[in-house]
C-alpha positions in Angstrom: 13.9 -33.2 -11.7 10.1 -33.8 -11.6 10.0 -33.6 -7.9 11.5 -30.3 -8.1 9.2 -29.2 -10.8 6.2 -30.5 -8.7 7.5 -28.8 -5.5 7.8 -25.3 -7.0 4.2 -24.3 -7.3 3.7 -25.8 -3.7 6.7 -23.8 -2.4 5.2 -20.6 -4.2 1.9 -21.2 -2.8 3.3 -21.6 0.9 5.1 -18.3 0.5 2.7 -16.4 -1.7 -0.9 -17.2 -0.5 -0.4 -15.6 2.9 0.6 -12.4 1.3 -2.6 -12.0 -0.9 -4.6 -9.6 1.3 -1.7 -7.5 2.1 -1.0 -7.2 -1.7 -4.4 -6.5 -2.4 -4.8 -3.7 0.2 -1.6 -2.0 -1.1 -2.8 -2.3 -4.8 -6.1 -0.8 -3.5 -4.1 2.1 -1.9 -2.1 2.7 -5.1 -4.6 2.3 -7.7 -7.8 3.7 -6.0 -9.7 1.2 -8.0 -10.9 -2.1 -7.0 -11.0 -3.6 -10.4 -7.5 -2.3 -11.3 -6.2 -3.5 -7.9 -7.5 -6.9 -8.6 -5.8 -6.9 -12.0 -2.6 -5.7 -10.5 -2.6 -8.7 -7.9 -3.5 -11.2 -10.4 -0.5 -10.0 -12.7 1.8 -9.8 -9.8 1.1 -13.4 -9.1 1.2 -14.6 -12.6 4.8 -12.9 -13.0 5.9 -14.1 -9.7 5.0 -17.6 -10.5 6.7 -17.2 -13.8 9.9 -15.8 -12.2 9.8 -18.0 -9.3 12.9 -20.0 -10.4 14.9 -16.8 -10.3 13.9 -16.1 -6.6 16.8 -16.5 -4.6 15.9 -18.7 -1.4 16.8 -17.0 1.9 16.0 -13.4 0.5 12.9 -11.4 1.5 10.0 -12.9 -0.6 7.5 -10.4 0.7 9.7 -7.6 -0.5 10.1 -9.4 -3.7 6.3 -9.7 -4.2 5.7 -6.0 -3.2 8.5 -4.9 -5.8 6.6 -6.9 -8.6 3.3 -5.4 -7.5 4.8 -1.9 -7.5 6.6 -2.2 -10.9 3.3 -3.7 -12.4 1.4 -0.6 -10.9 4.0 1.8 -12.4 4.0 0.4 -15.8 0.1 0.0 -15.9 -0.6 3.8 -15.6 0.1 6.8 -17.7 1.9 9.1 -15.3 2.1 8.7 -11.8 -1.1 10.4 -10.6 -2.7 7.7 -8.6 -4.7 8.6 -5.7 -5.5 6.8 -2.4 -8.8 5.5 -1.1 -9.3 4.5 2.3 -10.9 1.1 2.6 -14.5 2.0 2.2 -15.4 -1.7 1.7 -14.5 -2.5 5.2 -17.7 -2.6 6.8 -16.3 -2.9 10.3 -14.7 0.8 9.9 -18.3 2.0 9.3 -19.9 0.5 12.3 -20.2 2.6 15.4 -17.7 1.8 18.2 -19.1 1.2 21.7 -20.0 4.4 23.1 -20.0 6.3 19.9 -22.4 9.1 19.4 -23.7 10.5 16.0 -21.4 13.3 16.6 -18.4 11.3 17.1 -19.1 9.0 14.1 -19.8 12.2 11.8 -16.3 13.7 13.2 -14.4 10.6 12.5 -16.0 10.1 9.0 -14.9 13.8 8.5 -11.4 13.2 9.7 -10.9 10.1 7.5 -11.9 12.0 4.4 -9.5 14.8 5.3 -6.7 12.3 5.8 -7.8 10.6 2.3 -7.5 13.8 0.6 -4.3 14.8 2.0 -2.8 11.4 1.2 -4.1 11.5 -2.3 -2.3 14.7 -2.8 1.3 13.3 -1.8 3.5 12.4 -4.7 3.7 8.7 -5.3 7.1 8.3 -4.2 6.1 9.8 -0.8 2.8 8.0 -0.6 4.3 4.5 -1.4 6.9 4.8 1.3 4.6 6.2 3.9 1.9 3.2 3.2 4.6 0.5 3.1 5.9 1.7 6.5 2.6 2.7 8.3 0.0 0.6 6.7 1.9 -2.5 5.6 4.3 -2.2 8.6 7.5 -3.1 6.7 11.0 -2.3 8.1 13.1 0.3 6.5 15.1 -2.6 5.1 12.1 -4.3 3.7 10.9 -1.1 2.0 14.5 -0.6 0.7 14.5 -4.1 -1.0 10.8 -3.4 -2.1 11.6 0.0 -3.9 15.1 -0.9 -4.8 16.3 2.4 -3.1 18.9 2.8 -0.3 17.8 2.7 3.2 18.9 6.2 3.7 16.6 7.2 0.8 13.8 5.4 2.5 14.3 7.5 5.8 14.5 10.4 4.0 11.4 10.1 1.9 9.5 8.9 4.8 10.6 11.9 6.9 9.6 14.3 4.0 6.3 12.3 3.5 5.4 12.7 6.9 6.2 16.4 7.1 4.2 17.0 3.8 1.2 14.9 5.2 1.2 17.0 8.6 1.5 20.2 6.7 -1.4 19.3 4.3 -3.5 18.1 7.4 -2.8 21.4 9.3 -3.9 23.4 6.3 -7.2 21.4 5.7 -8.0 21.4 9.4 -7.4 25.1 9.8 -9.4 25.8 6.6 -12.2 23.8 8.0 -12.3 25.6 11.3 -12.4 29.1 9.8 -15.1 28.0 7.4 -17.5 27.2 10.4 
């Protein structure tokens, strides 16, 4: 029995540690606050470690961890008015690319801000499915398991999220051009 108890944390580490950066990035997208994201990830790992004995081997551990993170986020906020921040701490995204001009850098930064604003205006249930699919590159099945919703609902929300984002971006881009 002691071998099993000694093995659980190591097994948990093998499964959980490779997911740390992905979970932190998703928490930052959801919370829009570095400190809150850190707290969410810490809480996620603590809850997952406590509940690891209930995890069923052979099921999707990644989806299980994301579900814990999402539920922690939803229970930590009053209302669901979270906004999205693009990864401003990623210095690589701020460095000019080869052949970049000051004008192209300015346009890229303006486009990033427009996308950030449009994403922040999406309802959380659209934003989270869009982020899990496009940023975290989860399959529809993984998203379904993470959010505890049917695959058909994932597909429907993803379609509506993309349509809403496209519409918001068109409005913002049209408004920017007419204002020049």
